[in-house]
VMD Tcl script that builds the backbone (N, CA, C; Angstrom):
set m [mol new atoms 207]
animate dup $m
set s [atomselect $m all]
$s set {name element resname resid chain x y z} {
  {N N UNK 1 A -81.666 123.299 13.464}
  {CA C UNK 1 A -83.247 123.271 14.959}
  {C C UNK 1 A -84.007 122.372 14.393}
  {N N UNK 2 A -84.513 121.913 15.349}
  {CA C UNK 2 A -86.086 121.184 14.665}
  {C C UNK 2 A -87.087 122.006 15.934}
  {N N UNK 3 A -87.802 122.388 14.565}
  {CA C UNK 3 A -88.704 123.890 15.678}
  {C C UNK 3 A -90.089 122.782 16.014}
  {N N UNK 4 A -90.255 121.539 15.512}
  {CA C UNK 4 A -91.375 120.935 15.915}
  {C C UNK 4 A -91.811 119.230 15.578}
  {N N UNK 5 A -92.186 118.465 16.000}
  {CA C UNK 5 A -92.774 117.010 15.454}
  {C C UNK 5 A -92.819 117.022 14.148}
  {N N UNK 6 A -93.558 118.624 13.710}
  {CA C UNK 6 A -94.485 117.932 12.221}
  {C C UNK 6 A -92.428 118.438 11.272}
  {N N UNK 7 A -92.342 119.012 11.418}
  {CA C UNK 7 A -90.882 119.620 11.343}
  {C C UNK 7 A -89.628 118.084 11.622}
  {N N UNK 8 A -89.634 117.793 12.243}
  {CA C UNK 8 A -88.926 116.298 12.717}
  {C C UNK 8 A -89.250 115.391 11.810}
  {N N UNK 9 A -90.982 114.923 11.855}
  {CA C UNK 9 A -90.608 114.119 10.475}
  {C C UNK 9 A -90.446 114.750 9.296}
  {N N UNK 10 A -90.305 115.808 8.553}
  {CA C UNK 10 A -90.064 116.588 7.271}
  {C C UNK 10 A -88.668 116.000 7.452}
  {N N UNK 11 A -87.995 116.250 8.604}
  {CA C UNK 11 A -86.467 115.739 8.322}
  {C C UNK 11 A -85.779 114.286 8.321}
  {N N UNK 12 A -86.706 113.783 8.893}
  {CA C UNK 12 A -86.318 112.519 8.982}
  {C C UNK 12 A -86.951 111.918 7.633}
  {N N UNK 13 A -87.922 112.146 6.844}
  {CA C UNK 13 A -88.362 111.938 5.828}
  {C C UNK 13 A -87.352 112.006 4.455}
  {N N UNK 14 A -86.692 113.472 5.116}
  {CA C UNK 14 A -85.749 113.971 4.075}
  {C C UNK 14 A -83.959 112.965 3.946}
  {N N UNK 15 A -84.326 113.096 4.901}
  {CA C UNK 15 A -82.948 112.313 5.605}
  {C C UNK 15 A -83.096 110.324 4.565}
  {N N UNK 16 A -83.838 109.868 5.066}
  {CA C UNK 16 A -83.863 108.772 4.540}
  {C C UNK 16 A -84.479 108.901 2.848}
  {N N UNK 17 A -84.726 109.672 2.654}
  {CA C UNK 17 A -85.364 109.362 1.177}
  {C C UNK 17 A -83.039 109.721 0.718}
  {N N UNK 18 A -83.046 111.006 1.109}
  {CA C UNK 18 A -81.065 110.865 0.984}
  {C C UNK 18 A -80.514 109.683 1.148}
  {N N UNK 19 A -80.901 109.206 2.443}
  {CA C UNK 19 A -79.668 107.275 2.474}
  {C C UNK 19 A -80.352 106.836 1.463}
  {N N UNK 20 A -81.255 106.084 1.085}
  {CA C UNK 20 A -81.956 105.309 0.531}
  {C C UNK 20 A -81.612 105.114 -1.166}
  {N N UNK 21 A -81.550 106.991 -1.630}
  {CA C UNK 21 A -81.232 107.026 -3.089}
  {C C UNK 21 A -79.804 107.183 -3.035}
  {N N UNK 22 A -78.503 106.978 -2.168}
  {CA C UNK 22 A -76.923 106.977 -2.811}
  {C C UNK 22 A -76.629 105.761 -2.467}
  {N N UNK 23 A -75.317 105.864 -2.781}
  {CA C UNK 23 A -74.226 104.385 -2.813}
  {C C UNK 23 A -73.935 104.898 -1.449}
  {N N UNK 24 A -73.758 103.391 -1.257}
  {CA C UNK 24 A -72.993 103.886 0.857}
  {C C UNK 24 A -71.565 104.112 0.409}
  {N N UNK 25 A -71.229 104.607 1.233}
  {CA C UNK 25 A -70.011 105.431 1.416}
  {C C UNK 25 A -68.993 103.548 1.281}
  {N N UNK 26 A -67.492 103.868 1.047}
  {CA C UNK 26 A -66.741 102.134 1.493}
  {C C UNK 26 A -65.558 102.601 2.654}
  {N N UNK 27 A -65.552 101.538 2.821}
  {CA C UNK 27 A -64.726 101.806 3.803}
  {C C UNK 27 A -62.888 101.269 3.621}
  {N N UNK 28 A -62.304 100.593 4.294}
  {CA C UNK 28 A -60.961 100.329 3.875}
  {C C UNK 28 A -61.328 98.836 3.774}
  {N N UNK 29 A -62.567 98.405 4.253}
  {CA C UNK 29 A -62.169 96.545 4.676}
  {C C UNK 29 A -63.043 96.030 3.186}
  {N N UNK 30 A -64.296 97.006 2.717}
  {CA C UNK 30 A -65.192 97.293 1.890}
  {C C UNK 30 A -64.713 97.604 0.715}
  {N N UNK 31 A -63.874 97.975 0.197}
  {CA C UNK 31 A -63.701 99.150 -0.860}
  {C C UNK 31 A -63.895 98.702 -2.104}
  {N N UNK 32 A -64.278 99.771 -2.683}
  {CA C UNK 32 A -64.411 99.819 -4.417}
  {C C UNK 32 A -63.482 99.594 -5.045}
  {N N UNK 33 A -63.049 98.949 -5.875}
  {CA C UNK 33 A -61.634 98.568 -6.639}
  {C C UNK 33 A -61.824 100.114 -7.669}
  {N N UNK 34 A -60.232 100.201 -7.838}
  {CA C UNK 34 A -60.011 101.798 -7.815}
  {C C UNK 34 A -59.911 102.551 -9.456}
  {N N UNK 35 A -60.396 103.217 -9.490}
  {CA C UNK 35 A -60.915 103.695 -11.116}
  {C C UNK 35 A -60.046 105.021 -11.306}
  {N N UNK 36 A -59.625 105.084 -12.376}
  {CA C UNK 36 A -58.977 105.992 -12.662}
  {C C UNK 36 A -59.685 107.606 -12.365}
  {N N UNK 37 A -59.044 108.378 -12.357}
  {CA C UNK 37 A -59.714 109.666 -12.164}
  {C C UNK 37 A -59.655 110.377 -13.935}
  {N N UNK 38 A -60.557 111.292 -13.791}
  {CA C UNK 38 A -60.941 111.688 -15.002}
  {C C UNK 38 A -59.441 113.018 -15.147}
  {N N UNK 39 A -59.758 113.166 -16.519}
  {CA C UNK 39 A -58.501 114.164 -16.535}
  {C C UNK 39 A -59.241 115.762 -15.941}
  {N N UNK 40 A -58.512 116.679 -15.602}
  {CA C UNK 40 A -58.569 117.679 -14.560}
  {C C UNK 40 A -59.064 119.005 -16.497}
  {N N UNK 41 A -59.688 119.512 -15.823}
  {CA C UNK 41 A -59.980 120.336 -17.131}
  {C C UNK 41 A -58.990 121.892 -16.624}
  {N N UNK 42 A -58.382 122.273 -17.937}
  {CA C UNK 42 A -57.089 123.129 -17.580}
  {C C UNK 42 A -57.503 124.055 -18.431}
  {N N UNK 43 A -58.959 124.175 -18.910}
  {CA C UNK 43 A -58.838 125.348 -20.187}
  {C C UNK 43 A -60.235 125.800 -18.927}
  {N N UNK 44 A -59.976 127.184 -19.299}
  {CA C UNK 44 A -61.061 128.300 -19.053}
  {C C UNK 44 A -62.245 127.991 -18.771}
  {N N UNK 45 A -62.301 128.193 -20.254}
  {CA C UNK 45 A -63.336 128.034 -21.213}
  {C C UNK 45 A -64.161 126.740 -20.656}
  {N N UNK 46 A -64.042 126.336 -20.430}
  {CA C UNK 46 A -64.672 124.442 -20.014}
  {C C UNK 46 A -65.411 124.643 -19.047}
  {N N UNK 47 A -64.035 125.279 -17.962}
  {CA C UNK 47 A -64.466 125.342 -16.843}
  {C C UNK 47 A -65.918 126.714 -16.176}
  {N N UNK 48 A -65.634 127.566 -17.059}
  {CA C UNK 48 A -67.150 128.180 -16.721}
  {C C UNK 48 A -68.581 127.617 -17.404}
  {N N UNK 49 A -68.065 126.842 -18.370}
  {CA C UNK 49 A -69.314 126.001 -19.275}
  {C C UNK 49 A -69.737 125.514 -18.591}
  {N N UNK 50 A -69.347 124.687 -17.379}
  {CA C UNK 50 A -69.443 123.546 -16.689}
  {C C UNK 50 A -71.329 123.512 -16.123}
  {N N UNK 51 A -72.363 122.906 -16.310}
  {CA C UNK 51 A -73.719 123.324 -15.560}
  {C C UNK 51 A -73.662 122.247 -14.358}
  {N N UNK 52 A -73.684 123.086 -13.247}
  {CA C UNK 52 A -73.621 122.246 -11.826}
  {C C UNK 52 A -75.065 123.478 -10.902}
  {N N UNK 53 A -75.598 121.813 -10.402}
  {CA C UNK 53 A -76.865 122.262 -10.162}
  {C C UNK 53 A -76.994 121.861 -8.659}
  {N N UNK 54 A -77.612 122.586 -8.211}
  {CA C UNK 54 A -77.831 123.160 -6.601}
  {C C UNK 54 A -79.762 122.196 -6.121}
  {N N UNK 55 A -79.173 121.198 -5.696}
  {CA C UNK 55 A -80.504 120.870 -4.545}
  {C C UNK 55 A -80.904 121.052 -3.169}
  {N N UNK 56 A -81.310 122.262 -2.782}
  {CA C UNK 56 A -81.431 122.109 -1.289}
  {C C UNK 56 A -82.148 121.266 -0.648}
  {N N UNK 57 A -81.569 120.679 0.396}
  {CA C UNK 57 A -82.103 119.809 1.555}
  {C C UNK 57 A -82.401 120.370 2.408}
  {N N UNK 58 A -83.504 119.879 3.438}
  {CA C UNK 58 A -83.979 120.410 4.635}
  {C C UNK 58 A -84.216 121.888 4.717}
  {N N UNK 59 A -85.052 122.409 3.509}
  {CA C UNK 59 A -85.165 123.639 3.665}
  {C C UNK 59 A -83.977 124.856 3.292}
  {N N UNK 60 A -82.992 124.055 2.953}
  {CA C UNK 60 A -81.569 124.577 2.347}
  {C C UNK 60 A -80.764 124.509 2.995}
  {N N UNK 61 A -80.580 123.887 4.471}
  {CA C UNK 61 A -79.807 124.494 5.175}
  {C C UNK 61 A -78.411 123.270 4.708}
  {N N UNK 62 A -78.299 122.499 4.059}
  {CA C UNK 62 A -77.561 121.329 3.406}
  {C C UNK 62 A -78.116 121.244 1.714}
  {N N UNK 63 A -76.700 121.683 1.521}
  {CA C UNK 63 A -77.722 121.243 0.103}
  {C C UNK 63 A -76.763 120.414 -0.884}
  {N N UNK 64 A -77.351 120.376 -2.074}
  {CA C UNK 64 A -76.046 118.674 -2.909}
  {C C UNK 64 A -76.465 119.536 -4.061}
  {N N UNK 65 A -75.108 119.218 -4.754}
  {CA C UNK 65 A -74.376 119.347 -6.229}
  {C C UNK 65 A -74.318 118.436 -7.124}
  {N N UNK 66 A -74.581 118.806 -7.963}
  {CA C UNK 66 A -74.408 117.344 -9.003}
  {C C UNK 66 A -74.346 118.283 -10.514}
  {N N UNK 67 A -73.922 117.203 -11.525}
  {CA C UNK 67 A -73.397 118.166 -12.597}
  {C C UNK 67 A -74.683 117.429 -13.523}
  {N N UNK 68 A -75.216 118.470 -14.367}
  {CA C UNK 68 A -76.612 118.254 -14.807}
  {C C UNK 68 A -76.059 117.471 -15.971}
  {N N UNK 69 A -77.642 116.433 -16.390}
  {CA C UNK 69 A -77.326 115.446 -17.297}
  {C C UNK 69 A -77.583 116.120 -18.601}
}
mol reanalyze $m
mol bondsrecalc $m
mol representation Tube
mol addrep $m
């Protein structure tokens, strides 16, 4: 819920930053070449060692997740 004009402008800037920094989703007619999927992780040790980072967007209501480099 947008509280005031300042909050609206913040939300719009955040949306613009997100939209301009991520590749677009591909539609059926504009599909990317099919790439092989990575092998699934089956070892419990490797699953617990994944370094996933959370980045809050818009004051933490939506979040973005990615693997740490």
